[in-house]
Residue frames as qw, qx, qy, qz and C-alpha x, y, z in Angstrom:
[[0.101, -0.132, 0.924, 0.346, 140.08, 102.05, 83.81],
 [0.614, 0.113, -0.169, -0.763, 136.97, 101.51, 81.57],
 [0.313, -0.069, 0.936, -0.142, 135.15, 98.28, 82.39],
 [0.671, 0.428, 0.238, -0.556, 132.26, 98.60, 79.99],
 [0.639, 0.040, 0.717, 0.276, 132.10, 95.99, 77.26],
 [0.414, 0.557, 0.515, 0.504, 130.88, 98.42, 74.62],
 [0.202, 0.060, -0.051, 0.976, 131.15, 102.16, 73.98],
 [0.031, 0.725, 0.610, -0.318, 128.48, 104.63, 75.11],
 [0.248, 0.346, 0.337, 0.840, 127.39, 107.62, 73.06],
 [0.052, 0.449, 0.415, -0.790, 125.92, 110.89, 74.29],
 [0.049, 0.445, 0.653, 0.611, 122.82, 112.18, 72.56],
 [0.200, 0.253, 0.370, -0.871, 119.98, 114.69, 73.07],
 [0.244, -0.134, -0.752, -0.598, 117.04, 112.96, 71.48],
 [0.547, -0.032, 0.338, -0.765, 113.36, 113.34, 72.43],
 [0.275, -0.015, -0.936, -0.218, 111.65, 110.00, 72.64],
 [0.692, -0.329, -0.048, -0.641, 108.40, 108.50, 73.93],
 [0.077, 0.196, -0.934, 0.287, 108.60, 105.96, 76.78],
 [0.726, -0.261, -0.318, -0.551, 105.64, 103.57, 77.29],
 [0.279, -0.309, 0.806, -0.421, 105.33, 101.77, 80.60],
 [0.482, -0.007, -0.766, -0.425, 104.02, 98.42, 79.46],
 [0.342, -0.250, -0.861, 0.282, 102.85, 97.46, 82.96],
 [0.032, 0.400, 0.445, -0.801, 100.89, 100.56, 83.77],
 [0.465, 0.670, 0.538, -0.212, 98.12, 100.32, 81.21],
 [0.587, 0.476, 0.345, 0.556, 100.42, 101.68, 78.53],
 [0.155, -0.935, -0.106, 0.301, 101.10, 105.03, 80.19],
 [0.677, 0.456, 0.088, 0.571, 103.29, 107.11, 77.89],
 [0.374, -0.834, -0.042, 0.403, 105.79, 109.72, 78.94],
 [0.499, 0.821, -0.190, 0.203, 107.94, 112.14, 76.97],
 [0.788, -0.490, 0.150, 0.341, 111.63, 111.52, 77.67],
 [0.285, 0.881, -0.370, -0.074, 115.05, 112.75, 76.67],
 [0.964, 0.031, -0.035, 0.263, 117.57, 110.12, 75.66],
 [0.117, -0.947, 0.294, 0.046, 121.00, 111.32, 76.89],
 [0.127, -0.553, 0.816, 0.109, 123.18, 108.27, 76.41],
 [0.940, 0.154, 0.078, -0.295, 123.01, 104.92, 74.57],
 [0.158, -0.474, 0.844, 0.194, 125.00, 101.85, 73.80],
 [0.413, 0.087, -0.802, -0.423, 124.24, 98.52, 72.11],
 [0.443, -0.301, -0.843, 0.047, 122.61, 97.15, 75.22],
 [0.271, -0.569, -0.539, 0.560, 121.60, 100.14, 77.32],
 [0.092, 0.642, 0.289, 0.704, 120.13, 103.60, 77.32],
 [0.232, -0.361, -0.504, 0.749, 119.83, 106.51, 79.75],
 [0.022, -0.646, -0.509, -0.569, 116.81, 108.76, 79.78],
 [0.019, -0.051, -0.425, 0.904, 115.65, 111.82, 81.65],
 [0.241, -0.537, -0.738, -0.330, 112.00, 111.70, 82.69],
 [0.244, -0.538, 0.081, -0.803, 109.74, 114.05, 84.64],
 [0.774, -0.423, 0.195, -0.430, 108.66, 111.25, 87.07],
 [0.260, -0.425, 0.866, -0.052, 110.19, 108.16, 88.60],
 [0.825, 0.124, -0.383, -0.396, 109.47, 104.73, 87.13],
 [0.840, -0.417, 0.313, -0.153, 109.71, 101.40, 88.96],
 [0.018, -0.545, 0.820, 0.174, 112.96, 99.37, 88.68],
 [0.334, 0.042, 0.941, 0.039, 112.25, 96.17, 86.76],
 [0.540, 0.590, 0.323, -0.506, 109.38, 97.74, 84.75],
 [0.545, 0.241, 0.641, 0.485, 109.07, 96.61, 81.12],
 [0.124, 0.737, 0.039, -0.663, 109.19, 99.61, 78.82],
 [0.633, 0.497, 0.438, 0.401, 108.98, 100.51, 75.12],
 [0.156, -0.652, 0.101, 0.735, 110.95, 103.43, 73.76],
 [0.594, 0.629, 0.468, 0.184, 110.06, 105.02, 70.45],
 [0.178, -0.633, 0.241, 0.713, 112.69, 107.16, 68.77],
 [0.274, 0.448, -0.485, -0.699, 111.84, 108.22, 65.20],
 [0.765, 0.234, -0.394, -0.453, 111.31, 105.13, 63.01],
 [0.401, 0.231, -0.854, 0.236, 112.29, 102.55, 65.67],
 [0.740, -0.533, -0.047, -0.407, 110.95, 100.68, 68.60],
 [0.313, 0.388, -0.769, 0.400, 113.08, 99.52, 71.54],
 [0.777, -0.504, -0.263, -0.272, 111.94, 97.14, 74.26],
 [0.399, 0.385, -0.624, 0.551, 113.75, 97.04, 77.54],
 [0.630, -0.588, -0.499, 0.091, 113.68, 97.00, 81.31],
 [0.136, -0.895, 0.189, -0.381, 114.32, 99.74, 83.85],
 [0.757, 0.062, -0.491, 0.427, 117.58, 99.00, 85.70],
 [0.376, -0.314, -0.416, 0.766, 117.83, 102.15, 87.82],
 [0.011, -0.800, -0.360, -0.480, 116.03, 105.38, 88.54],
 [0.492, -0.337, -0.340, 0.727, 117.61, 108.26, 90.43],
 [0.057, 0.931, 0.258, -0.251, 116.66, 111.86, 91.06],
 [0.552, 0.189, 0.273, 0.765, 118.32, 114.28, 88.64],
 [0.094, -0.312, -0.090, 0.941, 118.36, 118.07, 88.31],
 [0.335, 0.093, -0.408, -0.844, 115.88, 117.84, 85.40],
 [0.819, -0.110, -0.150, -0.542, 113.68, 115.14, 86.90],
 [0.836, -0.304, 0.452, -0.063, 114.76, 111.50, 87.03],
 [0.248, 0.588, -0.715, -0.284, 117.67, 109.75, 85.37],
 [0.897, 0.016, 0.324, -0.302, 116.53, 106.30, 84.23],
 [0.040, -0.480, 0.826, 0.293, 118.85, 103.51, 83.10],
 [0.872, 0.214, 0.092, -0.431, 117.48, 100.88, 80.74],
 [0.400, -0.246, 0.840, 0.271, 118.70, 97.45, 79.71],
 [0.565, 0.402, -0.273, -0.666, 117.69, 96.92, 76.11],
 [0.648, -0.043, 0.757, -0.079, 116.25, 93.60, 75.04],
 [0.562, 0.440, 0.624, 0.317, 115.00, 94.14, 71.47],
 [0.025, 0.579, -0.138, -0.803, 115.58, 96.86, 68.89],
 [0.532, 0.527, 0.623, 0.225, 113.49, 97.17, 65.74],
 [0.077, -0.551, 0.140, 0.819, 114.48, 99.86, 63.31],
 [0.126, 0.123, -0.600, -0.780, 113.23, 101.06, 59.97],
 [0.328, 0.325, 0.796, -0.391, 109.59, 100.42, 60.94],
 [0.477, 0.573, -0.008, -0.667, 108.15, 102.38, 58.02],
 [0.352, 0.403, -0.754, -0.381, 109.80, 99.93, 55.62],
 [0.064, 0.061, 0.979, -0.184, 108.45, 96.99, 57.64],
 [0.407, 0.467, 0.504, -0.602, 104.94, 98.46, 57.53],
 [0.455, 0.550, -0.355, -0.604, 105.26, 98.99, 53.76],
 [0.194, 0.249, -0.933, -0.171, 106.33, 95.37, 53.31],
 [0.218, 0.227, 0.864, -0.393, 103.36, 94.17, 55.39],
 [0.489, 0.536, 0.160, -0.670, 100.96, 96.16, 53.30],
 [0.421, 0.458, -0.633, -0.461, 102.37, 94.63, 50.14],
 [0.051, 0.082, -0.994, 0.043, 102.19, 91.10, 51.58],
 [0.280, 0.408, 0.729, -0.472, 98.53, 91.68, 52.49],
 [0.302, 0.443, 0.683, 0.496, 97.85, 93.06, 49.01],
 [0.049, -0.865, -0.409, 0.286, 96.91, 96.48, 50.23],
 [0.009, 0.891, -0.211, -0.401, 99.72, 98.43, 48.56],
 [0.749, 0.013, 0.564, 0.347, 100.81, 96.11, 45.79],
 [0.224, 0.676, -0.353, -0.607, 102.52, 97.60, 42.72],
 [0.912, 0.338, 0.128, -0.193, 101.70, 95.55, 39.61],
 [0.490, 0.700, -0.512, 0.087, 105.32, 95.74, 38.35],
 [0.175, -0.529, 0.765, -0.324, 106.64, 94.20, 41.58],
 [0.711, -0.006, 0.614, -0.344, 104.12, 91.27, 41.42],
 [0.719, 0.502, -0.335, -0.345, 104.69, 90.28, 37.75],
 [0.545, 0.342, -0.763, 0.066, 105.61, 86.65, 37.67],
 [0.183, -0.206, 0.770, -0.575, 104.48, 86.04, 41.25],
 [0.561, -0.203, -0.685, -0.418, 102.06, 83.16, 41.67],
 [0.611, -0.452, 0.252, -0.599, 99.75, 82.41, 44.47],
 [0.172, 0.233, -0.947, 0.136, 100.42, 79.26, 46.50],
 [0.584, -0.018, 0.418, -0.696, 96.72, 78.78, 47.41]]
């Protein structure tokens, strides 16, 4: 009987894992499973349980915490509890540039007035 509250999906996605508590050490990882609130990665080294991490797949950033870490045939299988997921970061960066006036298109700003 399945006791999980949400479905899990298998994947084979290369990501970058950053250990936020170890001076920002970065490690290549392979994401092998994910759900709405968790992720499993294969890493070449063990990581401490409870460590805060950042995972960067493609155009996203995921913040989470290491729940478990066990030896695996390819290194270490690491389970993460996901806390925050930001996706479409290139669009967010583009919007920030526009708001700061660094990448403004004149057509998009027609009729806009400053509140200064």
